C-alpha positions as CSV (number, residue, x, y, z in Angstrom):
1,X,-65.8,4.7,-23.0
2,X,-66.2,2.9,-19.6
3,X,-69.6,3.4,-18.0
4,X,-69.6,3.9,-14.2
5,X,-72.5,3.6,-11.8
6,X,-73.9,7.0,-10.9
7,X,-76.1,6.9,-7.8
8,X,-77.6,10.3,-8.4
9,X,-81.1,9.9,-9.9
10,X,-83.0,12.4,-11.9
11,X,-86.3,10.5,-12.3
12,X,-88.7,9.2,-9.7
13,X,-87.8,12.0,-7.2
14,X,-90.5,13.3,-4.9
15,X,-91.4,17.0,-5.4
16,X,-93.2,18.3,-2.3
17,X,-94.5,21.2,-4.4
18,X,-96.1,19.0,-7.1
19,X,-99.8,18.0,-7.0
20,X,-99.2,15.0,-9.2
21,X,-99.5,11.6,-7.6
22,X,-96.2,10.0,-6.7
23,X,-95.5,6.4,-7.6
24,X,-94.1,4.2,-4.8
25,X,-93.4,0.6,-5.7
26,X,-93.8,-2.4,-3.4
27,X,-90.0,-2.5,-3.1
28,X,-90.0,1.2,-2.2
29,X,-92.4,0.4,0.7
30,X,-90.0,-2.4,1.8
31,X,-87.1,0.0,1.7
32,X,-88.9,2.5,3.9
33,X,-89.7,-0.2,6.4
34,X,-86.1,-1.3,6.4
35,X,-84.6,2.1,6.6
36,X,-86.5,5.5,6.4
37,X,-83.2,7.3,5.9
38,X,-82.2,5.3,2.9
39,X,-85.7,5.7,1.5
40,X,-85.5,9.5,1.9
41,X,-82.1,9.7,0.4
42,X,-83.3,7.9,-2.7
43,X,-86.9,9.2,-3.2
44,X,-86.3,12.8,-2.0
45,X,-82.6,13.5,-2.6
46,X,-82.0,11.2,-5.5
47,X,-79.2,9.1,-4.1
48,X,-80.1,5.4,-4.0
49,X,-78.3,2.4,-2.5
50,X,-75.8,0.7,-4.8
51,X,-77.7,-1.8,-6.9
52,X,-77.2,-5.5,-6.3
53,X,-76.1,-7.9,-9.0
54,X,-79.0,-9.4,-11.1
55,X,-79.9,-12.9,-10.3
56,X,-80.2,-14.2,-13.8
57,X,-80.7,-17.8,-12.8
58,X,-83.6,-16.8,-10.5
59,X,-85.1,-14.8,-13.4
60,X,-84.9,-17.9,-15.7
61,X,-86.7,-20.0,-13.1
62,X,-89.3,-17.3,-12.8
63,X,-89.9,-17.2,-16.5
64,X,-90.1,-21.0,-16.8
65,X,-92.6,-21.2,-14.0
66,X,-94.8,-18.6,-15.6
67,X,-94.7,-20.5,-18.9
68,X,-95.6,-23.7,-17.2
69,X,-98.5,-22.3,-15.2
70,X,-99.7,-20.4,-18.3
71,X,-100.2,-23.7,-20.1
72,X,-102.6,-24.8,-17.5
73,X,-104.2,-21.3,-17.4
74,X,-105.0,-21.6,-21.1
75,X,-106.6,-25.0,-20.5
76,X,-108.4,-24.0,-17.2
77,X,-106.8,-26.9,-15.5
78,X,-105.0,-27.3,-12.2
79,X,-101.2,-27.6,-12.2
80,X,-99.9,-30.9,-10.7
81,X,-98.4,-28.9,-7.8
82,X,-101.8,-27.7,-6.9
83,X,-103.1,-31.2,-6.9
84,X,-100.1,-32.5,-4.9
85,X,-100.6,-29.9,-2.1
86,X,-104.4,-30.2,-2.1
87,X,-105.1,-26.7,-3.4
88,X,-108.5,-26.4,-4.9
89,X,-107.7,-23.8,-7.5
90,X,-106.6,-23.2,-11.1
91,X,-104.4,-20.4,-12.5
92,X,-106.5,-17.3,-12.9
93,X,-107.2,-16.2,-16.5
94,X,-107.4,-12.5,-17.0
95,X,-106.3,-10.4,-19.9
96,X,-104.6,-8.0,-17.5
97,X,-102.2,-10.6,-16.2
98,X,-99.2,-9.4,-18.3
99,X,-99.8,-5.9,-17.1
100,X,-99.9,-7.1,-13.5
101,X,-96.7,-8.9,-13.9
102,X,-94.8,-5.9,-15.3
103,X,-93.3,-4.6,-12.1
104,X,-91.0,-2.1,-13.8
105,X,-93.5,-0.2,-15.9
106,X,-97.0,-1.1,-15.0
107,X,-98.0,-3.7,-12.4
108,X,-101.2,-3.6,-10.4
109,X,-101.8,0.0,-9.1
110,X,-103.9,1.8,-6.6
111,X,-104.1,5.5,-5.9
112,X,-104.1,6.0,-2.1
113,X,-106.2,9.1,-1.7
114,X,-105.1,10.3,1.8
115,X,-101.4,10.5,0.6
116,X,-101.8,11.0,-3.1
117,X,-99.4,8.1,-3.6
118,X,-99.8,5.5,-6.4
119,X,-98.8,2.1,-4.9
120,X,-97.6,-0.3,-7.5
121,X,-96.5,-4.0,-7.5
122,X,-95.7,-6.7,-10.0
123,X,-97.2,-10.0,-9.1
124,X,-95.8,-13.4,-10.3
125,X,-99.1,-15.3,-10.4
126,X,-102.7,-15.4,-9.3
127,X,-104.8,-18.5,-8.7
128,X,-108.5,-18.7,-8.3
129,X,-110.7,-21.0,-6.2
130,X,-114.1,-22.3,-7.4
131,X,-115.7,-19.6,-5.2
132,X,-114.0,-16.9,-7.2
133,X,-111.6,-16.0,-4.3
134,X,-108.1,-15.2,-5.5
135,X,-104.8,-16.5,-4.1
136,X,-101.8,-14.4,-4.6
137,X,-98.7,-16.4,-5.6
138,X,-95.0,-15.6,-5.6
139,X,-92.1,-17.6,-7.1
140,X,-88.8,-17.9,-5.2
141,X,-85.6,-19.7,-6.2
142,X,-82.6,-20.7,-4.1
143,X,-80.1,-23.5,-3.5
144,X,-79.6,-24.8,0.0
145,X,-79.0,-28.1,1.6
146,X,-81.7,-27.7,4.2
147,X,-85.5,-27.6,3.7
148,X,-86.8,-24.3,2.4
149,X,-89.2,-22.4,4.7
150,X,-90.1,-18.8,5.6
151,X,-88.6,-18.8,9.1
152,X,-85.5,-16.5,8.6
153,X,-85.7,-12.9,9.7
154,X,-84.6,-11.7,6.3
155,X,-87.7,-13.4,4.8
156,X,-90.0,-11.0,6.6
157,X,-89.6,-8.9,3.4
158,X,-91.1,-11.8,1.4
159,X,-94.1,-11.8,3.7
160,X,-94.5,-8.0,3.4
161,X,-94.3,-8.4,-0.4
162,X,-97.2,-10.9,-0.3
163,X,-99.3,-8.7,1.9
164,X,-98.8,-5.6,-0.3
165,X,-99.9,-7.6,-3.3
166,X,-103.0,-8.9,-1.4
167,X,-103.8,-5.3,-0.4
168,X,-103.4,-4.0,-4.0
169,X,-105.8,-6.6,-5.4
170,X,-108.3,-5.9,-2.6
171,X,-108.1,-2.2,-3.3
172,X,-108.8,-3.0,-7.0
173,X,-112.1,-4.7,-6.0
174,X,-111.0,-8.4,-6.0
175,X,-112.0,-10.9,-3.4
176,X,-108.6,-12.1,-2.0
177,X,-107.9,-14.9,0.4
178,X,-105.7,-14.2,3.4
179,X,-103.7,-17.2,2.3
180,X,-101.1,-16.7,-0.4
181,X,-98.6,-19.3,-1.8
182,X,-94.9,-19.2,-2.3
183,X,-93.7,-21.6,-5.0
184,X,-90.2,-22.2,-3.7
185,X,-87.7,-23.9,-6.1
186,X,-84.6,-25.3,-4.4
187,X,-81.7,-26.2,-6.7
188,X,-80.4,-29.7,-6.0
189,X,-76.6,-29.6,-5.6
190,X,-76.3,-33.3,-4.4
191,X,-76.3,-34.9,-7.9
192,X,-73.3,-36.9,-8.8
193,X,-72.9,-35.2,-12.1
194,X,-74.0,-31.8,-13.5
195,X,-74.8,-33.1,-17.1
196,X,-75.5,-29.5,-18.2
197,X,-78.7,-29.3,-16.2
198,X,-79.8,-28.1,-12.8
199,X,-82.6,-29.9,-11.1
200,X,-84.9,-28.3,-8.5
201,X,-87.1,-29.6,-5.7
202,X,-90.2,-27.5,-5.7
203,X,-92.3,-26.8,-2.6
204,X,-95.5,-24.8,-2.2
205,X,-95.5,-23.0,1.1
206,X,-98.8,-21.4,2.2
207,X,-98.6,-18.1,4.1
208,X,-101.5,-16.3,5.9
209,X,-101.0,-12.6,5.3
210,X,-102.2,-9.6,7.3
211,X,-102.2,-6.2,5.5
212,X,-103.4,-4.2,8.5
213,X,-99.9,-2.5,8.8
214,X,-100.0,-1.0,5.3
215,X,-102.2,2.0,6.0
216,X,-100.1,3.1,8.9
217,X,-96.9,2.7,7.0
218,X,-98.2,4.6,4.0
219,X,-99.1,7.6,6.3
220,X,-95.6,7.5,7.9
221,X,-93.9,7.1,4.5
222,X,-95.8,10.2,3.2
223,X,-95.0,12.2,6.3
224,X,-91.3,11.3,5.8
225,X,-91.3,12.3,2.1
226,X,-92.9,15.7,2.7
227,X,-90.6,16.6,5.6
228,X,-87.5,18.7,5.0
229,X,-85.6,16.7,7.6
230,X,-83.4,13.7,6.9
231,X,-84.4,10.8,9.1
232,X,-81.9,9.5,11.6
233,X,-79.6,6.6,10.8
234,X,-81.2,3.1,11.3
235,X,-79.3,1.1,13.9
236,X,-79.4,-2.1,11.9
237,X,-78.9,-0.7,8.4
238,X,-75.6,-1.8,6.9
239,X,-75.7,1.0,4.3
240,X,-76.0,3.7,7.0
241,X,-73.3,2.0,9.1
242,X,-70.9,1.9,6.1
243,X,-71.6,5.6,5.2
244,X,-71.0,6.7,8.8
245,X,-67.8,4.7,9.1
246,X,-66.5,6.0,5.8
247,X,-67.3,9.6,6.7
248,X,-65.5,9.3,10.1
249,X,-62.4,7.8,8.4
250,X,-62.4,10.6,5.8
251,X,-62.7,13.2,8.5
252,X,-59.9,11.7,10.7
253,X,-57.5,11.5,7.8
254,X,-58.3,14.8,6.1
255,X,-55.8,17.6,6.4
256,X,-57.1,21.1,6.7
257,X,-57.2,22.6,3.2
258,X,-55.1,25.7,2.4
259,X,-56.9,28.9,1.7
260,X,-56.0,28.4,-1.9
261,X,-58.0,25.2,-2.2
262,X,-60.6,25.7,0.6
263,X,-63.2,27.2,-1.7
264,X,-63.0,24.2,-4.0
265,X,-63.8,21.6,-1.3
266,X,-67.5,20.8,-1.2
267,X,-68.9,18.3,1.3
268,X,-72.3,17.3,2.6
269,X,-72.4,16.0,6.2
270,X,-75.5,14.1,7.3
271,X,-74.0,13.1,10.6
């Protein structure tokens, strides 16, 4: 039997009548910042955005980087990239690291008392300075001809991601540096031959985070969840624009149903 994607969710739906803490992931926060309407549709009404295709190559790079840094973690030694970029740190050794990395089931968590929301995020890596201060680290992979950086508007999500991780670790009692690091792997497509291997140029990009926005966003996020009103369409949300265009097209081409079939026609209009 062919399996089709069903956007209607039955788990992870917010119940305004429940006193149990509600879990919101780091990606959920980013969805709310991007489009409160799409966030509400997913977390309150159970209809999420269509999922993107998995980036298997990115996942492979992520796994290999973790293995490589874990070798130095076990030895208590600095990775060559740390030395090359003058970063006085070593990979942080903690028996909770596998838990913190498990973004789908565990991650690092914090119960935000004012909203009764459990905020969760899965970090890629953590480094530690001689002073004991932690650096939050995120791995990224791409392939582009130009130099990798964090200057594009769409990379604001990367920066928010880093800041949420920094905030979570601080809320768990850790001393965390404002500076985090992106280990950015850029696939080299300029080789004369493939030879069954893809080579990467790796750059470590520092980013000074500021988590001051998170408290305000969490309060707004909670207020949106508990309201019985669907937020308005976001002007720059492609998903909202597509839904609205499709709805208008369906309305314009729809004939008035006969009395015989009128009772069978069910629609939900968010316009």
